[in-house]
Structures are given as structure tokens and as C-alpha cells.
C-alpha positions in Angstrom: 109.6 94.8 82.9 106.6 96.8 83.3 104.7 99.7 84.8 101.0 99.6 84.6 99.3 103.4 85.1 96.0 103.5 86.5 94.6 107.0 86.6 91.3 107.2 88.5 89.0 109.8 88.5 87.0 111.9 91.5 83.5 109.8 91.8 85.4 106.5 90.4 87.2 103.4 91.2 89.7 100.9 89.7 87.3 97.2 90.5 87.6 96.4 86.8 91.1 97.5 85.8 92.8 96.2 89.2 90.5 92.9 88.7 91.5 91.9 85.3 95.3 92.0 86.7 95.0 89.4 88.8 94.6 86.5 86.0 96.4 89.3 83.2 100.2 87.5 83.8 101.6 90.1 86.4 104.5 89.0 87.7 107.3 90.2 90.6 108.8 92.0 88.0 106.0 94.3 87.2 104.4 97.1 89.4 101.5 98.9 89.5 101.0 102.3 90.1 97.5 103.3 90.7 96.8 108.1 90.5 94.5 108.9 92.1 93.8 112.7 90.4 93.5 114.9 93.0 92.3 112.3 96.4 94.1 109.4 97.6 92.7 106.0 96.0 91.7 102.8 98.7 92.3 100.0 97.4 90.1 96.6 98.6 91.8 93.7 100.2 91.4 91.2 97.6 93.5 93.9 95.8 96.6 93.9 98.2 97.9 90.7 96.5 99.0 92.6 93.6 102.1 95.2 93.1 100.3 98.5 94.2 102.5 102.4 94.8 99.6 104.7 95.2 99.9 108.3 94.2 97.6 111.5 94.2 98.6 114.3 92.0 98.1 118.0 93.5 94.5 118.6 93.2 91.8 116.9 90.2 93.6 118.3 87.3 92.9 115.2 84.9 93.6 111.6 83.6 96.8 113.2 81.3 98.2 115.2 84.3 97.8 111.3 86.3 99.2 109.8 83.5 102.2 111.8 83.2 102.9 111.4 87.2 102.7 107.6 87.0 105.2 107.7 83.8 107.6 109.4 86.5 107.6 107.6 89.1 107.4 103.9 86.9 110.6 102.3 87.1 110.0 99.5 84.9 111.1 99.6 80.9 107.5 99.9 79.7 105.1 101.8 80.3 100.8 100.4 80.2 98.5 102.7 80.3 95.3 100.9 81.7 92.1 103.1 82.0 89.7 102.1 85.5 86.8 100.7 83.6 88.8 98.7 81.1 90.7 95.7 81.2 93.0 93.4 80.5 92.2 89.9 78.5 93.2 86.9 80.7 96.8 86.2 80.0 97.5 89.3 77.9 100.1 90.7 80.3 102.1 87.3 79.6 101.6 87.3 76.2 103.1 90.8 75.6 106.0 90.0 77.6 106.9 86.8 75.2 106.4 89.4 72.5 108.8 92.4 73.4 111.9 89.8 75.1 111.7 87.8 71.4 111.4 91.2 69.9 113.6 93.9 72.0 113.8 96.6 69.4 109.8 97.3 69.7 109.5 101.0 71.2 105.5 101.5 70.4 102.5 99.2 70.8 99.4 99.3 69.9 97.2 96.8 71.6 94.0 94.7 70.0 91.3 94.4 71.6 87.8 93.6 71.8 84.0 95.8 73.2 82.2 94.9 75.9 79.7 95.7 74.0 80.4 93.5 71.3 80.7 96.0 69.3 83.6 95.3 66.3 86.9 97.1 66.2 86.8 99.9 63.8 89.6 98.7 61.9 90.7 95.2 60.5 94.2 96.4 61.6 95.4 94.0 59.1 98.8 95.9 58.6 102.6 95.7 60.7 102.5 98.7 61.4 100.8 102.4 61.6 102.6 105.4 60.5 100.7 109.3 60.9 99.6 109.1 57.6 97.3 105.9 58.9 96.2 108.2 62.0 95.7 111.7 60.2 92.0 111.3 60.7 91.1 108.6 63.0 92.7 107.0 65.8 92.5 103.6 65.0 95.5 102.5 67.1 93.1 102.7 69.8 92.4 104.3 73.4 95.2 104.8 76.0 94.8 101.1 77.4 96.0 99.9 73.9 99.1 101.8 74.7 102.3 100.1 75.4 105.4 102.0 75.0 108.9 102.1 76.5 109.6 104.7 79.1 112.1 106.4 77.4 109.7 106.9 73.7 107.8 108.5 76.1 110.1 110.2 77.3 110.9 111.3 74.2 107.6 112.9 72.9 107.0 115.3 76.7 104.5 112.8 77.3 100.4 113.5 77.5 99.7 117.1 77.4 97.6 118.5 79.9 95.6 120.7 78.0 94.1 118.3 75.8 90.1 118.1 77.5 89.9 114.8 75.2 91.2 112.9 72.6 94.4 112.4 74.4 95.0 109.1 73.7 95.5 110.0 69.5 97.7 113.5 70.3 100.1 111.2 72.2 100.0 108.6 69.4 100.6 111.0 67.0 103.4 112.3 68.3 104.5 108.9 68.9 103.9 108.0 65.2 106.4 111.0 63.9 109.6 108.9 65.5 108.7 106.0 65.8 107.0 102.8 63.6 103.6 102.1 66.0 104.1 98.1 65.9 100.5 96.5 65.6 99.6 93.2 68.0 96.8 91.6 66.2 95.7 89.3 68.9 93.1 91.1 71.2 95.3 92.0 75.0 92.3 94.6 75.9 88.4 94.8 77.3 87.2 97.9 76.7 84.4 98.9 78.1 82.0 100.8 76.0 79.3 101.8 78.4 76.7 104.5 78.7 78.0 106.5 81.6 80.1 108.8 81.8 83.0 109.6 79.9 85.3 112.2 77.7 84.3 110.0 74.5 80.7 110.6 75.0 81.5 114.6 75.8 80.3 116.9 73.0 81.6 119.7 74.6 85.1 118.5 75.6 84.9 116.4 72.4 85.3 119.5 70.3 87.6 121.0 72.7 89.8 118.1 71.9 89.6 118.0 67.9 90.4 121.9 67.3 92.8 121.8 69.9 94.1 118.6 67.7 93.9 120.4 64.9 95.7 123.4 66.2 98.5 121.4 67.1 99.3 120.3 63.8 97.8 122.0 60.9 100.9 123.2 60.0 102.2 119.6 59.0 98.9 117.9 58.0 98.4 118.4 54.4 94.9 120.5 53.5 92.8 118.4 52.8 93.2 116.6 56.2 92.4 119.8 58.1 89.6 120.5 55.7 88.2 116.8 57.2 88.6 117.8 60.7 87.3 121.1 60.3 84.0 119.5 58.5 84.0 117.8 61.7 84.4 119.8 63.8 81.7 121.9 62.8 79.6 119.1 62.2 79.6 118.6 66.6 78.9 122.6 66.7 76.2 122.2 64.3 74.6 119.4 66.8 75.2 122.3 69.8 73.6 124.9 68.3 76.7 127.0 67.3 77.0 127.1 64.2 75.1 127.0 60.8 74.5 123.7 58.8 76.7 125.5 56.4 79.5 125.7 57.8 79.9 122.0 57.6 80.9 122.3 53.9 85.0 122.5 53.3 85.9 123.3 49.8 88.9 120.8 50.2 87.3 118.1 51.3 83.9 117.7 49.5 83.0 113.9 50.3 83.6 114.0 54.2 81.8 117.1 54.0 78.9 115.3 52.9 79.4 112.5 54.5 79.5 115.2 58.1 76.8 116.9 56.5 74.4 114.3 56.1 74.9 112.2 59.4 73.7 114.9 61.4 70.8 115.8 59.2 69.8 112.3 59.9 71.3 111.6 63.2 
């Protein structure tokens, strides 16, 4: 039923992700695709009981290319994208399997999560579904590890954009939301390891590049106020990087957001 795709970057391993699969409810009807970004991953003895297949991209091309390769090789109808440093909570796949079997019309799901640090989720997720309007300004649908969808839906939107330096998950959620409702699974299924180590989400250069690419791809369809919000956010990050002046943060079509972003960088 599930193809769990785990991309692994250079000098990384997937011990947290693989370890969580041992208690997740994975069955013989599922598969795990371990995708090395330019190298062949090694599997330690404790994980050889899992139904793992190994694949390697042709060069270190990034997590998006690795995820797309995993989706291409997947043989099961549902794709799960688990980052190598995140985990499924015990029994997560058992619960998810029951949900999807009882509601086969669900094509795209956003799993709720807990933070390893104890930090709360950024939204209360009181709705049953997200639309594109809900995720215009912020990715409240979650990271790649929260993403479960039919392989056919993934193929309909052409998968992950390999040119996105960051915000890969957000970009895919947006494109999915234009064709499918994003169904919210309220019960937490994911443990996000929001650590202080190297992560794309904490790399300012990649974050700026990702936001700029996101705006470039969507500015023709987003309202002016939403585009202005993103311009103010990008300008605030570029100001911190010493690339633009503080006044560039102010966007007339997003005055409140401009003020918020401006004060954030002043009192950071």
C-alpha cells in the first residue's frame, strides 16, 4: 500500500527514519525506498528486516531529484516522503492505513506532527482541508514528512521541482492544492527533529532563493497583496544578509506585513 521514500544527502544517514519504521506498522504490503543523493547508502544490520530497496541519483543533485527518483521507482499506490532525520510516531502507518482504506477517495493528505524540541505546531489545524488560499503566505501544511498522496496525484503535478533550493514541500503543496483538496490528518503521525544542525530551512541563502523562486512561479496567479507579502519577507531576509536597504522591506500593498517584518529584523 505505502511506498516510503527516504532521500539521504552526502555525509548523512537515515537511522532516525529507519528506526521509526520498526514500530510504525509497516507491513509486507509496503516498501521502503532509500535514495542516496549521489552515493549508495549502507544499511546497518538492525534495519535489514525492513523491505528496503536502494537507489542512487547520478551525482549529488539534491533531495528533490532523489525524491522524484523514489517516486518513479515506487510500486505501491500511496507515496510517503520521510526525511532522513524525521520519524514516524509508533503505529502511525497502521492508523494511516485504516484511514485511507476507509476513505479511498482521499488523494492528498497532510499529517500532523510533534516537534522533538517540544515547540508547538504553527497552526491549530482545526479545518478538515486546506485550499491554496490557506497556504499562500505560509506553509501550514507541513514539510515533506507530512506528505502522503496517491502516486497518480504526484505524477499529475510533475513531482518536486528540482530547481527549488528550499521551500520544495511548500511549492508541491501549492501545485497539489490547485487540483486536489489537501486533507488534514489531525492526530499526530510525525516527529520532526527540529535540531540545530545543518538544515536547508536554516540556510538563509537557500531560504531566500527558495522564496524568490516560489514568488516567481506564482506571481501571475496570486493576488497583489500576497505577492507584496512575499516581497516584504524576502526583503527582510536580504536586509539581514546585507544585500538591500531597510526601506526595501516596505511594500505599499502589504503595509501590516511590512511593519511586522521590519520590526522583526530590527529586534532580532
